[in-house]
Steps between C-alpha positions, in 0.01 A plus 500: 500500500498408133852485367639450150860400438654508152799293396681395185645829385859536391730562207424339165630546147280637221295218353513306823221389733411554862211394721377720782303363793268674744412313817198615699424458868234622738124481511338553161136413451502537124727641232357709220810588300871426520757689303858585429623856468842642426680828548814602314724783624345838426172351383158443652393158615323319218276197475665194349237228531189404697303184564151485649363234731325358195826464312463790259837654416602839369841620385667824412568523127873515566506150651232316303631175360801505730362501858250264661322557831367203695396397850509189715230505766640195679828682558346845549743625240484683170764513230624708213687303236711739295650386171693679226601768746609839373709772665187715522349238731748608767303619802393420852206262476221504757216258558157620605186331627157662516300298748204495736484404864203316647330823603482598134760775505742522209874545546823532307821320591840564344828317509832666571623463143769298327755645259530364148800615298529405133850573376799347326 
């Protein structure tokens, strides 16, 4: 099974920084897109950032200039560096990988989520 495990969430003050990690395991032939999503209480899950296998990144307007998505193939891990955090960034953050197995089928894998709380 392909499994994603997020870590790095916690409590941080407004203006602070936090780095989330997403470790992947299992058999993946190729990865098309990796991304971070978040869901605040009472709201729908929203896209935060994505990175393609070619390194192209995309960010939600609300986090542009503050968040950076990256990946480390050697460690099978992707990251979300979050700077200048705001209370409205408070949410459960999920990592996602859209990948293909050797037979050519495409799949989605999701992590269990990690809670980020931005508060004084």
